N, CA, C, O and the ligand as a Tripos MOL2 file, in Angstrom:
@<TRIPOS>MOLECULE
protein
  229   227    58     0     0
PROTEIN
NO_CHARGES

@<TRIPOS>ATOM
      1 N         -20.6420  -15.1770  -14.4090 N.3       1 MET1
      2 CA        -19.7920  -14.1200  -14.9810 C.3       1 MET1
      3 C         -19.2110  -13.3130  -13.8300 C.2       1 MET1
      4 O         -19.9570  -12.7680  -13.0160 O.2       1 MET1
      5 N         -17.9290  -13.2360  -13.7570 N.am      2 ALA2
      6 CA        -17.2840  -12.5270  -12.6430 C.3       2 ALA2
      7 C         -17.2350  -10.9900  -12.9530 C.2       2 ALA2
      8 O         -16.9430  -10.5580  -14.0690 O.2       2 ALA2
      9 N         -17.5390  -10.2100  -11.8920 N.am      3 LYS3
     10 CA        -17.4990   -8.7990  -12.0750 C.3       3 LYS3
     11 C         -16.0900   -8.3450  -11.8670 C.2       3 LYS3
     12 O         -15.4110   -8.8220  -10.9580 O.2       3 LYS3
     13 N         -15.6330   -7.4360  -12.6870 N.am      4 LYS4
     14 CA        -14.3110   -6.8310  -12.4590 C.3       4 LYS4
     15 C         -14.3240   -5.6600  -11.5330 C.2       4 LYS4
     16 O         -15.2310   -4.8310  -11.6110 O.2       4 LYS4
     17 N         -13.3740   -5.5560  -10.6730 N.am      5 LYS5
     18 CA        -13.2970   -4.3750   -9.8400 C.3       5 LYS5
     19 C         -12.4870   -3.2700  -10.5420 C.2       5 LYS5
     20 O         -11.2920   -3.0770  -10.3190 O.2       5 LYS5
     21 N         -13.1810   -2.6130  -11.3440 N.am      6 TRP6
     22 CA        -12.4500   -1.5830  -12.0880 C.3       6 TRP6
     23 C         -12.3350   -0.2490  -11.2710 C.2       6 TRP6
     24 O         -13.0940    0.0360  -10.3450 O.2       6 TRP6
     25 N         -11.3810    0.4780  -11.6820 N.am      7 GLY7
     26 CA        -11.1560    1.7810  -11.0000 C.3       7 GLY7
     27 C         -10.4160    1.6240   -9.6850 C.2       7 GLY7
     28 O         -10.1330    2.6270   -9.0310 O.2       7 GLY7
     29 N         -10.0910    0.4040   -9.2700 N.am      8 ARG8
     30 CA         -9.3600    0.2530   -8.0410 C.3       8 ARG8
     31 C          -7.9120   -0.1570   -8.3730 C.2       8 ARG8
     32 O          -7.6730   -0.9910   -9.2470 O.2       8 ARG8
     33 N          -6.9780    0.4350   -7.6710 N.am      9 LEU9
     34 CA         -5.5840    0.1940   -7.9740 C.3       9 LEU9
     35 C          -4.9280   -0.5150   -6.7400 C.2       9 LEU9
     36 O          -4.9920   -0.0420   -5.6060 O.2       9 LEU9
     37 N          -4.3270   -1.6220   -7.0330 N.am     10 VAL10
     38 CA         -3.6760   -2.4020   -5.9840 C.3      10 VAL10
     39 C          -2.2650   -1.8360   -5.7940 C.2      10 VAL10
     40 O          -1.4620   -1.7790   -6.7250 O.2      10 VAL10
     41 N          -1.9990   -1.4230   -4.5630 N.am     11 VAL11
     42 CA         -0.6780   -0.8770   -4.2910 C.3      11 VAL11
     43 C           0.0100   -1.5930   -3.1400 C.2      11 VAL11
     44 O          -0.6580   -2.1620   -2.2770 O.2      11 VAL11
     45 N           1.3130   -1.5710   -3.1180 N.am     12 ALA12
     46 CA          2.0820   -2.1370   -2.0580 C.3      12 ALA12
     47 C           2.3480   -1.0100   -0.9980 C.2      12 ALA12
     48 O           2.6010    0.1390   -1.3610 O.2      12 ALA12
     49 N           2.2870   -1.3540    0.2520 N.am     13 MET13
     50 CA          2.6840   -0.3700    1.3050 C.3      13 MET13
     51 C           4.0860   -0.7060    1.7880 C.2      13 MET13
     52 O           4.3020   -1.7970    2.3160 O.2      13 MET13
     53 N           5.0010    0.1580    1.6320 N.am     14 GLN14
     54 CA          6.3750   -0.1040    1.8680 C.3      14 GLN14
     55 C           6.8420    0.6640    3.0720 C.2      14 GLN14
     56 O           6.5900    1.8630    3.1970 O.2      14 GLN14
     57 N           7.5170   -0.0190    3.9500 N.am     15 CYS15
     58 CA          8.0640    0.6210    5.1450 C.3      15 CYS15
     59 C           9.1980    1.6360    4.7490 C.2      15 CYS15
     60 O          10.1110    1.3430    3.9770 O.2      15 CYS15
     61 N           9.0540    2.7970    5.3260 N.am     16 LYS16
     62 CA         10.0260    3.9010    5.0000 C.3      16 LYS16
     63 C          11.3350    3.6870    5.7000 C.2      16 LYS16
     64 O          12.3440    4.2570    5.2860 O.2      16 LYS16
     65 N          11.3690    2.8600    6.7820 N.am     17 GLU17
     66 CA         12.5700    2.7470    7.4860 C.3      17 GLU17
     67 C          13.4400    1.6080    6.9920 C.2      17 GLU17
     68 O          14.6580    1.7550    6.8940 O.2      17 GLU17
     69 N          12.8100    0.4390    6.6710 N.am     18 CYS18
     70 CA         13.6500   -0.6600    6.1930 C.3      18 CYS18
     71 C          13.4080   -0.9950    4.7750 C.2      18 CYS18
     72 O          14.1730   -1.7530    4.1790 O.2      18 CYS18
     73 N          12.3420   -0.4440    4.1880 N.am     19 GLY19
     74 CA         12.0670   -0.7220    2.8050 C.3      19 GLY19
     75 C          11.3070   -1.9800    2.5140 C.2      19 GLY19
     76 O          11.0750   -2.3320    1.3580 O.2      19 GLY19
     77 N          10.9170   -2.6630    3.5780 N.am     20 LYS20
     78 CA         10.1710   -3.9090    3.3710 C.3      20 LYS20
     79 C           8.7050   -3.6420    3.0140 C.2      20 LYS20
     80 O           8.0560   -2.7720    3.5940 O.2      20 LYS20
     81 N           8.2100   -4.4000    2.0600 N.am     21 THR21
     82 CA          6.7960   -4.2680    1.7030 C.3      21 THR21
     83 C           6.0020   -5.1370    2.5810 C.2      21 THR21
     84 O           6.1040   -6.3620    2.5160 O.2      21 THR21
     85 N           5.1810   -4.5180    3.4340 N.am     22 ASN22
     86 CA          4.4390   -5.2760    4.4420 C.3      22 ASN22
     87 C           2.9480   -5.5190    4.1440 C.2      22 ASN22
     88 O           2.3490   -6.5100    4.5610 O.2      22 ASN22
     89 N           2.4040   -4.5800    3.4190 N.am     23 TYR23
     90 CA          0.9720   -4.6220    3.2030 C.3      23 TYR23
     91 C           0.6180   -4.3800    1.7650 C.2      23 TYR23
     92 O           1.3760   -3.7630    1.0170 O.2      23 TYR23
     93 N          -0.5750   -4.8840    1.3690 N.am     24 HIS24
     94 CA         -1.0970   -4.5090    0.1320 C.3      24 HIS24
     95 C          -2.5260   -3.9200    0.3270 C.2      24 HIS24
     96 O          -3.2990   -4.4080    1.1510 O.2      24 HIS24
     97 N          -2.8260   -2.9410   -0.3940 N.am     25 THR25
     98 CA         -4.1000   -2.3400   -0.2650 C.3      25 THR25
     99 C          -4.6450   -1.8620   -1.6340 C.2      25 THR25
    100 O          -3.9290   -1.8460   -2.6350 O.2      25 THR25
    101 N          -5.8590   -1.4970   -1.6380 N.am     26 THR26
    102 CA         -6.4340   -0.9880   -2.8890 C.3      26 THR26
    103 C          -6.7900    0.4980   -2.7000 C.2      26 THR26
    104 O          -7.2530    0.9430   -1.6500 O.2      26 THR26
    105 N          -6.5430    1.2160   -3.7800 N.am     27 LEU27
    106 CA         -6.8820    2.6460   -3.7730 C.3      27 LEU27
    107 C          -7.8170    2.9600   -4.9280 C.2      27 LEU27
    108 O          -7.8510    2.2790   -5.9530 O.2      27 LEU27
    109 N          -8.5680    4.0180   -4.7100 N.am     28 ASN28
    110 CA         -9.2750    4.5960   -5.8150 C.3      28 ASN28
    111 C          -8.3450    5.5060   -6.5460 C.2      28 ASN28
    112 O          -8.0970    6.6230   -6.0910 O.2      28 ASN28
    113 N          -7.8260    5.0800   -7.6470 N.am     29 LYS29
    114 CA         -6.7560    5.7790   -8.3200 C.3      29 LYS29
    115 C          -7.1200    7.1530   -8.8310 C.2      29 LYS29
    116 O          -6.2540    7.9740   -9.1330 O.2      29 LYS29
    117 N          -8.3940    7.3860   -8.9200 N.am     30 THR30
    118 CA         -8.8530    8.6770   -9.4630 C.3      30 THR30
    119 C          -8.6720    9.8130   -8.5300 C.2      30 THR30
    120 O          -8.4430   10.9420   -8.9630 O.2      30 THR30
    121 N          -8.7710    9.5390   -7.1860 N.am     31 ASN31
    122 CA         -8.6320   10.6730   -6.2620 C.3      31 ASN31
    123 C          -7.6510   10.3870   -5.0870 C.2      31 ASN31
    124 O          -7.7150   11.0580   -4.0570 O.2      31 ASN31
    125 N          -6.7800    9.4260   -5.2420 N.am     32 THR32
    126 CA         -5.7740    9.1570   -4.2520 C.3      32 THR32
    127 C          -4.3940    9.1690   -4.8200 C.2      32 THR32
    128 O          -3.9110    8.1420   -5.2970 O.2      32 THR32
    129 N          -3.7340   10.3190   -4.7830 N.am     33 PRO33
    130 CA         -2.4610   10.4140   -5.3810 C.3      33 PRO33
    131 C          -1.2980    9.6670   -4.6340 C.2      33 PRO33
    132 O          -0.5520    8.8760   -5.2110 O.2      33 PRO33
    133 N          -1.2100    9.9680   -3.3670 N.am     34 LYS34
    134 CA         -0.1270    9.3290   -2.5150 C.3      34 LYS34
    135 C          -0.7410    9.0540   -1.1850 C.2      34 LYS34
    136 O          -1.5440    9.8140   -0.6450 O.2      34 LYS34
    137 N          -0.3130    7.9040   -0.6780 N.am     35 LEU35
    138 CA         -0.8740    7.4640    0.6180 C.3      35 LEU35
    139 C           0.2600    7.2040    1.5910 C.2      35 LEU35
    140 O           1.2670    6.6110    1.2030 O.2      35 LEU35
    141 N           0.1350    7.6200    2.8230 N.am     36 GLU36
    142 CA          1.1260    7.3670    3.8200 C.3      36 GLU36
    143 C           0.4540    7.0090    5.0970 C.2      36 GLU36
    144 O          -0.3560    7.7830    5.6060 O.2      36 GLU36
    145 N           0.7600    5.8680    5.6330 N.am     37 LEU37
    146 CA          0.1160    5.3380    6.8520 C.3      37 LEU37
    147 C           1.1170    4.8670    7.8730 C.2      37 LEU37
    148 O           2.2420    4.4870    7.5500 O.2      37 LEU37
    149 N           0.6860    4.8990    9.0880 N.am     38 LYS38
    150 CA          1.4730    4.3160   10.1840 C.3      38 LYS38
    151 C           1.0360    2.8680   10.3160 C.2      38 LYS38
    152 O          -0.1130    2.5940   10.6640 O.2      38 LYS38
    153 N           1.9560    1.9260   10.0360 N.am     39 LYS39
    154 CA          1.6120    0.5430   10.1210 C.3      39 LYS39
    155 C           2.7070   -0.1740   10.9210 C.2      39 LYS39
    156 O           3.8250    0.3050   11.1140 O.2      39 LYS39
    157 N           2.2860   -1.3690   11.3700 N.am     40 TYR40
    158 CA          3.2780   -2.2160   12.1240 C.3      40 TYR40
    159 C           4.1820   -2.9020   11.1730 C.2      40 TYR40
    160 O           3.7320   -3.5650   10.2380 O.2      40 TYR40
    161 N           5.4620   -2.7530   11.3970 N.am     41 CYS41
    162 CA          6.4070   -3.4380   10.4970 C.3      41 CYS41
    163 C           7.0080   -4.5890   11.2670 C.2      41 CYS41
    164 O           7.5330   -4.4500   12.3720 O.2      41 CYS41
    165 N           6.8990   -5.7750   10.5950 N.am     42 ASN42
    166 CA          7.3970   -7.0330   11.2510 C.3      42 ASN42
    167 C           8.8910   -7.0720   11.4160 C.2      42 ASN42
    168 O           9.4240   -7.7170   12.3180 O.2      42 ASN42
    169 N           9.5510   -6.3740   10.5320 N.am     43 LYS43
    170 CA         10.9940   -6.3490   10.5650 C.3      43 LYS43
    171 C          11.5580   -5.4230   11.6310 C.2      43 LYS43
    172 O          12.5080   -5.7620   12.3370 O.2      43 LYS43
    173 N          10.9470   -4.2410   11.7290 N.am     44 ASP44
    174 CA         11.3750   -3.2750   12.7160 C.3      44 ASP44
    175 C          10.7550   -3.5160   14.1170 C.2      44 ASP44
    176 O          11.2180   -2.9980   15.1340 O.2      44 ASP44
    177 N           9.6820   -4.3320   14.1020 N.am     45 LYS45
    178 CA          8.9660   -4.6610   15.3890 C.3      45 LYS45
    179 C           8.4360   -3.3810   16.0420 C.2      45 LYS45
    180 O           8.4650   -3.1890   17.2580 O.2      45 LYS45
    181 N           7.9490   -2.5230   15.1430 N.am     46 LYS46
    182 CA          7.2720   -1.3360   15.6910 C.3      46 LYS46
    183 C           6.4760   -0.7060   14.5910 C.2      46 LYS46
    184 O           6.5340   -1.1520   13.4450 O.2      46 LYS46
    185 N           5.7020    0.3650   14.9280 N.am     47 LYS47
    186 CA          4.9640    1.0730   13.9670 C.3      47 LYS47
    187 C           5.8210    2.0900   13.2370 C.2      47 LYS47
    188 O           6.5050    2.9070   13.8530 O.2      47 LYS47
    189 N           5.7730    2.0270   11.9340 N.am     48 THR48
    190 CA          6.5840    2.9580   11.1430 C.3      48 THR48
    191 C           5.6940    3.5210   10.0730 C.2      48 THR48
    192 O           4.5860    3.0380    9.8380 O.2      48 THR48
    193 N           6.1960    4.5570    9.4220 N.am     49 ALA49
    194 CA          5.5170    5.1650    8.2820 C.3      49 ALA49
    195 C           5.6400    4.2490    7.0980 C.2      49 ALA49
    196 O           6.7350    3.7750    6.7970 O.2      49 ALA49
    197 N           4.5170    3.9790    6.3980 N.am     50 HIS50
    198 CA          4.5470    3.2200    5.2270 C.3      50 HIS50
    199 C           4.0220    4.0670    4.0790 C.2      50 HIS50
    200 O           3.0100    4.7520    4.2240 O.2      50 HIS50
    201 N           4.6930    4.0290    2.9560 N.am     51 ALA51
    202 CA          4.2650    4.8260    1.7820 C.3      51 ALA51
    203 C           3.7680    3.8420    0.7110 C.2      51 ALA51
    204 O           4.2620    2.7260    0.5540 O.2      51 ALA51
    205 N           2.7630    4.3380   -0.0060 N.am     52 SER52
    206 CA          2.1900    3.4940   -1.0810 C.3      52 SER52
    207 C           3.1960    3.4720   -2.2660 C.2      52 SER52
    208 O           3.8500    4.4570   -2.6070 O.2      52 SER52
    209 N           3.2550    2.2780   -2.8480 N.am     53 LYS53
    210 CA          4.1250    2.0800   -3.9670 C.3      53 LYS53
    211 C           3.2700    1.4650   -5.0390 C.2      53 LYS53
    212 O           2.9000    0.2930   -4.9680 O.2      53 LYS53
    213 N           2.9600    2.2650   -6.0330 N.am     54 GLU54
    214 CA          2.0820    1.7690   -7.0840 C.3      54 GLU54
    215 C           2.8770    0.8680   -8.0270 C.2      54 GLU54
    216 O           3.8100    1.2750   -8.7200 O.2      54 GLU54
    217 N           2.4460   -0.3460   -7.9970 N.am     55 LYS55
    218 CA          3.2500   -1.3520   -8.7850 C.3      55 LYS55
    219 C           2.4040   -2.4540   -9.2860 C.2      55 LYS55
    220 O           2.4450   -2.8060  -10.4650 O.2      55 LYS55
    221 N           1.6040   -3.0270   -8.3660 N.am     56 LEU56
    222 CA          0.8990   -4.2730   -8.6900 C.3      56 LEU56
    223 C          -0.3370   -4.0530   -9.5120 C.2      56 LEU56
    224 O          -0.9000   -2.9610   -9.5850 O.2      56 LEU56
    225 N          -0.7340   -5.1510  -10.1320 N.am     57 LYS57
    226 CA         -1.9820   -5.0280  -10.9080 C.3      57 LYS57
    227 C          -2.9830   -6.0550  -10.4010 C.2      57 LYS57
    228 O          -4.1010   -6.1310  -10.9100 O.2      57 LYS57
    229 ZN         10.3550   -1.6500    8.5120 Zn       58 ZN58
@<TRIPOS>BOND
     1     1     2 1
     2     2     3 1
     3     3     4 2
     4     3     5 am
     5     5     6 1
     6     6     7 1
     7     7     8 2
     8     7     9 am
     9     9    10 1
    10    10    11 1
    11    11    12 2
    12    11    13 am
    13    13    14 1
    14    14    15 1
    15    15    16 2
    16    15    17 am
    17    17    18 1
    18    18    19 1
    19    19    20 2
    20    19    21 am
    21    21    22 1
    22    22    23 1
    23    23    24 2
    24    23    25 am
    25    25    26 1
    26    26    27 1
    27    27    28 2
    28    27    29 am
    29    29    30 1
    30    30    31 1
    31    31    32 2
    32    31    33 am
    33    33    34 1
    34    34    35 1
    35    35    36 2
    36    35    37 am
    37    37    38 1
    38    38    39 1
    39    39    40 2
    40    39    41 am
    41    41    42 1
    42    42    43 1
    43    43    44 2
    44    43    45 am
    45    45    46 1
    46    46    47 1
    47    47    48 2
    48    47    49 am
    49    49    50 1
    50    50    51 1
    51    51    52 2
    52    51    53 am
    53    53    54 1
    54    54    55 1
    55    55    56 2
    56    55    57 am
    57    57    58 1
    58    58    59 1
    59    59    60 2
    60    59    61 am
    61    61    62 1
    62    62    63 1
    63    63    64 2
    64    63    65 am
    65    65    66 1
    66    66    67 1
    67    67    68 2
    68    67    69 am
    69    69    70 1
    70    70    71 1
    71    71    72 2
    72    71    73 am
    73    73    74 1
    74    74    75 1
    75    75    76 2
    76    75    77 am
    77    77    78 1
    78    78    79 1
    79    79    80 2
    80    79    81 am
    81    81    82 1
    82    82    83 1
    83    83    84 2
    84    83    85 am
    85    85    86 1
    86    86    87 1
    87    87    88 2
    88    87    89 am
    89    89    90 1
    90    90    91 1
    91    91    92 2
    92    91    93 am
    93    93    94 1
    94    94    95 1
    95    95    96 2
    96    95    97 am
    97    97    98 1
    98    98    99 1
    99    99   100 2
   100    99   101 am
   101   101   102 1
   102   102   103 1
   103   103   104 2
   104   103   105 am
   105   105   106 1
   106   106   107 1
   107   107   108 2
   108   107   109 am
   109   109   110 1
   110   110   111 1
   111   111   112 2
   112   111   113 am
   113   113   114 1
   114   114   115 1
   115   115   116 2
   116   115   117 am
   117   117   118 1
   118   118   119 1
   119   119   120 2
   120   119   121 am
   121   121   122 1
   122   122   123 1
   123   123   124 2
   124   123   125 am
   125   125   126 1
   126   126   127 1
   127   127   128 2
   128   127   129 am
   129   129   130 1
   130   130   131 1
   131   131   132 2
   132   131   133 am
   133   133   134 1
   134   134   135 1
   135   135   136 2
   136   135   137 am
   137   137   138 1
   138   138   139 1
   139   139   140 2
   140   139   141 am
   141   141   142 1
   142   142   143 1
   143   143   144 2
   144   143   145 am
   145   145   146 1
   146   146   147 1
   147   147   148 2
   148   147   149 am
   149   149   150 1
   150   150   151 1
   151   151   152 2
   152   151   153 am
   153   153   154 1
   154   154   155 1
   155   155   156 2
   156   155   157 am
   157   157   158 1
   158   158   159 1
   159   159   160 2
   160   159   161 am
   161   161   162 1
   162   162   163 1
   163   163   164 2
   164   163   165 am
   165   165   166 1
   166   166   167 1
   167   167   168 2
   168   167   169 am
   169   169   170 1
   170   170   171 1
   171   171   172 2
   172   171   173 am
   173   173   174 1
   174   174   175 1
   175   175   176 2
   176   175   177 am
   177   177   178 1
   178   178   179 1
   179   179   180 2
   180   179   181 am
   181   181   182 1
   182   182   183 1
   183   183   184 2
   184   183   185 am
   185   185   186 1
   186   186   187 1
   187   187   188 2
   188   187   189 am
   189   189   190 1
   190   190   191 1
   191   191   192 2
   192   191   193 am
   193   193   194 1
   194   194   195 1
   195   195   196 2
   196   195   197 am
   197   197   198 1
   198   198   199 1
   199   199   200 2
   200   199   201 am
   201   201   202 1
   202   202   203 1
   203   203   204 2
   204   203   205 am
   205   205   206 1
   206   206   207 1
   207   207   208 2
   208   207   209 am
   209   209   210 1
   210   210   211 1
   211   211   212 2
   212   211   213 am
   213   213   214 1
   214   214   215 1
   215   215   216 2
   216   215   217 am
   217   217   218 1
   218   218   219 1
   219   219   220 2
   220   219   221 am
   221   221   222 1
   222   222   223 1
   223   223   224 2
   224   223   225 am
   225   225   226 1
   226   226   227 1
   227   227   228 2
@<TRIPOS>SUBSTRUCTURE
     1 MET1         2 RESIDUE 1 A MET
     2 ALA2         6 RESIDUE 1 A ALA
     3 LYS3        10 RESIDUE 1 A LYS
     4 LYS4        14 RESIDUE 1 A LYS
     5 LYS5        18 RESIDUE 1 A LYS
     6 TRP6        22 RESIDUE 1 A TRP
     7 GLY7        26 RESIDUE 1 A GLY
     8 ARG8        30 RESIDUE 1 A ARG
     9 LEU9        34 RESIDUE 1 A LEU
    10 VAL10       38 RESIDUE 1 A VAL
    11 VAL11       42 RESIDUE 1 A VAL
    12 ALA12       46 RESIDUE 1 A ALA
    13 MET13       50 RESIDUE 1 A MET
    14 GLN14       54 RESIDUE 1 A GLN
    15 CYS15       58 RESIDUE 1 A CYS
    16 LYS16       62 RESIDUE 1 A LYS
    17 GLU17       66 RESIDUE 1 A GLU
    18 CYS18       70 RESIDUE 1 A CYS
    19 GLY19       74 RESIDUE 1 A GLY
    20 LYS20       78 RESIDUE 1 A LYS
    21 THR21       82 RESIDUE 1 A THR
    22 ASN22       86 RESIDUE 1 A ASN
    23 TYR23       90 RESIDUE 1 A TYR
    24 HIS24       94 RESIDUE 1 A HIS
    25 THR25       98 RESIDUE 1 A THR
    26 THR26      102 RESIDUE 1 A THR
    27 LEU27      106 RESIDUE 1 A LEU
    28 ASN28      110 RESIDUE 1 A ASN
    29 LYS29      114 RESIDUE 1 A LYS
    30 THR30      118 RESIDUE 1 A THR
    31 ASN31      122 RESIDUE 1 A ASN
    32 THR32      126 RESIDUE 1 A THR
    33 PRO33      130 RESIDUE 1 A PRO
    34 LYS34      134 RESIDUE 1 A LYS
    35 LEU35      138 RESIDUE 1 A LEU
    36 GLU36      142 RESIDUE 1 A GLU
    37 LEU37      146 RESIDUE 1 A LEU
    38 LYS38      150 RESIDUE 1 A LYS
    39 LYS39      154 RESIDUE 1 A LYS
    40 TYR40      158 RESIDUE 1 A TYR
    41 CYS41      162 RESIDUE 1 A CYS
    42 ASN42      166 RESIDUE 1 A ASN
    43 LYS43      170 RESIDUE 1 A LYS
    44 ASP44      174 RESIDUE 1 A ASP
    45 LYS45      178 RESIDUE 1 A LYS
    46 LYS46      182 RESIDUE 1 A LYS
    47 LYS47      186 RESIDUE 1 A LYS
    48 THR48      190 RESIDUE 1 A THR
    49 ALA49      194 RESIDUE 1 A ALA
    50 HIS50      198 RESIDUE 1 A HIS
    51 ALA51      202 RESIDUE 1 A ALA
    52 SER52      206 RESIDUE 1 A SER
    53 LYS53      210 RESIDUE 1 A LYS
    54 GLU54      214 RESIDUE 1 A GLU
    55 LYS55      218 RESIDUE 1 A LYS
    56 LEU56      222 RESIDUE 1 A LEU
    57 LYS57      226 RESIDUE 1 A LYS
    58 ZN58       229 GROUP 0 **** ****
């Protein structure tokens, strides 16, 4: 019997400069409203700010 990972929200991390979705991560949706991280963008070839985009399930 597979255990469900309840309470975790899968979000896309979207580059703020080019809009490309580069990463997926999971958040605890109960206490993480918005997330912003510096990540490497393959399109921009540098580290840019990435904002969480709650979309995926
Ligand atoms: Zn980018």
